[in-house]
N, C-alpha and C positions, 0 to 999 in steps of 0.2 A: 101171303104174309098178313098177319093181323095188325091192326093199328097200334096195339100196345107194344108189339115187337119193334115196330118202326120207331115208336117213341123211346124205347129203351136204347136203340142205336143212337138216336139223337142225344140222349142224356149221357151215354158213355163218351161220345165224341166231345160233348161240352165239358165233361169232367177232365178228359185228357188235355184238351186245349187250355183249360184253366190251370192245370198243373204246369204245362209248358210255359204259359205266360208268367206264372209265379217264378219259375226257374229263370226266365228271361229277365225279369225285374230284379232279381237278387244276384244276377251275374254269375249263375252257376255254370258248370261245364257246358260248352256249346253243343256237344253231341247229345246229351240228354234232352236239352231244350228242343233241338231240332226233331229228335225222335218223337217226343210227346206231341208236338205241334203237327207233324206229318201224319201220325197215326190218328190223332183226333180229327183232323180234317178229312181223312179218308173215311172214317166212320160216318161223319156227317154227310159226305158226298154220296156214300152208298145209301144212307137213309133217305136222302133227298131224291135220288133216282128211284128207289122203291116207292116212295110216296107219289111221285109223278106217274109211275107205271100203274099204281093202284087207282089213281084218279082216272086214267084213260081206260082201264079195264072194267069199268062199271058194267054190271051185267045187263040191267035194263033201267028204264027211267024211274021206276018206282023204288029202286034200291037207293038208299042214301049212303054217302061215303062213311058216315059215322055208325051205320048199322053193323058193319062187319067186325 
């Protein structure tokens, strides 16, 4: 998976969490708030796991993390 794809996952997660926080602050229905927060955190967790895996799967010492 490329770095830009992982970044997009982080951004989607951040957007969903922001929507959930906005719903929480305005005291909207609890099920929508929980839905957005859980889905957003799931996106960020998956992106974090993929980022960690990518860091450990470096092909050789001459490859840089930012080159892919």
